[in-house]
C-alpha angles and dihedrals in degrees: 000000000000119000111268096010144075125286116298127224126221089255091056090049089054091050089052090053091046091054088061095041114010117216088242089070132074090247093056093084087079090066092101089071089082092061090067093059096107110114129061108264097029114133142181131200117217124195114220089188089073092065104111095194094067095063134247096275096054089039091059090048089056097053089104094051129085131182105226119202117194129180107225137160135242093191117281096020139048118246128202109212125184125201139163123255135178123242131191113256111233128192088250090060091050092049092046093051092050091049092052091053094058099030120103121252116236116247094243089056097047119121110258139170092260095073094063145307125284093258090055093048092047091051092048091048093051092050091048092049093051092047092048091050092052092047091050091051093050090050094049092048092051096241097126115098124229121255094267095053093040091053091051092049093049094045097048097031096240134129113015089358096056114126114239114238111250114221122204119245111253128186120234091256094052101043115123139163120278088238089067090065094055115089123192121189123184124179124180121180129179086211147304140207133221116201119202112209119179130210096272080058111242131130110257103180146346120223113200133185123189128194099011118182121179127178129178132177126181145158117237090214094051092231098120138042118288124199142176130190133190129194126180123183098198135013124182138169116202121207109221097174112123119253089027110159091203118042091200122058100184135007140141117281109250113224110246129204099038112132127219093015116122111186123201118237113286094012135111137192090264135017119282094227134018118175134164132178128186127197120206119221116284107290120223091229092060092242115131112230113211138179115193140167136176138184124194123194118238107274140204114225121195110191120207110176095205091051092049094050093046092050090047090052090048094054094044091051092047092049092051090049092051093048092049095048098048108122094009105060117085128205109214123206097177140333094285109043131044137175134205121250110267112266100234095183092057091048090051092051091050092051090049091054092045096051094040130229096275127054126202116199114203084184132359113177127175113175121224119271135199121217124198104208127199124173115205122227116253107259126191126237121242121237092258092049091052091053092048096046097045132237098285095053092042090053089054092051092047092049092050091048089053093046095243095152125162119201125187099015093137097269101065118247116012143162136225106245127208098013116157130193104224101164132053092248092053090047092054091044091050092050094052091043091056092046092047095048091049092048094048099044106033114096136150124219100343110179115224122187116204112199119230127248124236121179124170125185090352119162118202114195092204140003089251089062092053092046090050092051095048091044092051091047095053093040089056089047090051092049088054088058096052093098089053090051093050091048091052098052116124090222090070095038099258096276092182090058089051091050091050090052093049090046092052090048093051091046092053090044089060103032099045096059090045091051091048091048092053092048090047091055093047094047097032091236115132091188091074091069090056090048091051091048090051093049092049093048093047091048091051091050093046095048093045097048094039093046094051092043091051093047095050091043090056091051092050094044093050091049092050093049092051093046089054087063090053091060090070086216107130096186092051091051090048090051092051091048091051091050090047091055093048094046092049091065089056096037096094094057103038120109132202096277094049091047093050090050091051092045093052089051091052091049092051091046091050093052092045092047090051096048097043091044090066088065104028100047097057091048094050091044091052091049090051104039108005120228094351091052090048093058091044088052090051090053093048092046094051091045090050092048089062101034105037097060087049090052089050091052090049091049089052090054091047095050092047092051092047089053091051091049093050092046094056095036105087095165094082095199130224116299115221116215132175118258090241140347121275115286119263116235117200129231133338090307088052094226116204116231137168109299115264119185095210092053091049091052092047092049091050091048091051089058091058096057141054094293093058113137092034121109116258120247111171142309142213127215108215096179096242094032138032125214114208117195121200124178090265110027148024119232125188119199131190122234088265093053097258115148107243103168137012121183133169118224089231089065092056131067106157141029131199138177118219132182123223121172095334090313120118115217125196109207120197115203135199114188092340091309120116107240099178140356129205122188127208136182094217124063093210093059092050094048092047092050091049090050093051092048090050090051091049091049090050090049092050092047092049090049092052090049091054091051 
């Protein structure tokens, strides 16, 4: 295309060449040069001195002038730019010009009436004479660049080839300063949280960002560059689903091994995310020119299938709700004014028109990223957790525990809900499916390397094309990491983790003595070499022993978890899962003796569970299903008699190996904790209120005691005691967590506060009889407790009246 105009065809390019040297002239045979102008960087040199219509005198003056045509680029399109350049006049040029003046013109090149009328020829001749005179003046005054500079100017569109800025026409009443068109937006946040609450309602997850800085600058006219940048120091997703093996789903990977660096909570040595995008001025072709770059910190990803499916269900439901309520939902600010819900589809269409259908990336850079992937084992929910989470969420957890996964059903990852194994064949099939899914998916600390993206001068005709390219790129990168995933599976003992440990140990065994030797020479102290040798040897021993212990422990733990499925005892599996979650919190600090003690207890429990199951299972089966249940109970009891002691023995081996690993591992590691406890929801309706940390802690504590599974109502901290109120009962705990008092609201109908010798006594009555008394030294505490009990009684009475 020409500069400052629409795209040019090959015919127009030929006409341009003909204007400089018409086909009726001897020089017109060079017109075919323009056809070759196809690639960026191609150029032609045209000689104005060969134009016969300007006369011999001016022609000789233009021997040192050339018209240089260069194919450049302004981003998404190619641009043909012409400029003048000076050229040294040689004797050959002078002789050639003289020969052309006296030489005859071939008949097919003679000027005839067919090329144009006399008025057209006179106008063209005048224009050529004026242009030739200006070119001659520029040459004589030394203002024409040499070929090198002229080529650069034509290629980059600078100097004499620079495009003048077009300014919009403004009336006198609408004129304004250019500064008014520039908008600058800067946002700096210390942090913010996003809480995801489903329709049960329960809090699924908390998304937190810390140290967020956003800056954007743009021109409302689109005549200058616009840019926006985003930087986030920390990004974390907390998993608040019950029975979650990992409390954190995603967070940056904290760099280990750096000495003398103390990081504050939720900070790393570099930001989690840095991204910048720059938009070029509005292009006349309608193509949006973009330069973008992004860098993501190495992350730790903890996959919990039940958590992923519940979050996927949440977002799909929220999206359907938004689409259904567009145009009907109102956002009220007060009783007088109201606004419609923003029409997101209209906004999306406007942005599509504004950015154009095609995108041209002068530069798109996404730096490589490493992901440490861990897949959690599928843990079962307890009875109380099932009641608290609701039937839909409980069905998802049960389906994941049984391995009933659905992939590629149109909505991503899914599960088959409500499936029951009614026959022996289906029972066996379900057992092996659960074992197989757990063996295939469960891994610990798999290292995935995602390759970076680098695109330069890339034109995407649609966003779908760009998505396809990026999707294919990262899919290929993921496929390249499949061997690392297989080598990190817990079912095979994480051999890659063992190799990394051995490699680190060997590296320290070699590097530490060398470092000590160098320091010994610098400080003239031979003892530093011995210290380095001792450090290297100790590191090799720790990494070797710890690596083998960890690998064997993973094998034993995976085998024990899968054998627990083979017992067909749901309560036994739930009990093991609950103990596993509790032990995991203490695993980092346990030593060999503590681990052996815990392992012996698990062995004894396994033997007792197996022996007692032979008697208990048939009795419970007969009570539930009669003769059929009795025989099923006999089968489960005999199966447990064989399998449960084996599981206890495997747990003993696992605990011992974990203790060995922790004893030799002096690094400690970085402990991941949620940003805050799970949100407290109030009453049977689970009302959402402003977040209070003390209520969240009290709600979490109530789920660890006898009132677990009941909805939280309120609590009272009494310094040496804590009163927890559910919708059904009152529980009083000591400062050590011991249960001191448990009362149902149905057994209470009145509350009074009495004073005896400067002691305030709260008396709880049932039909004029004192059920319980609690004494306090402070009147305020007693009155507050009485008020909260009265509120709880009123709530329970109102609830019974509604029923």
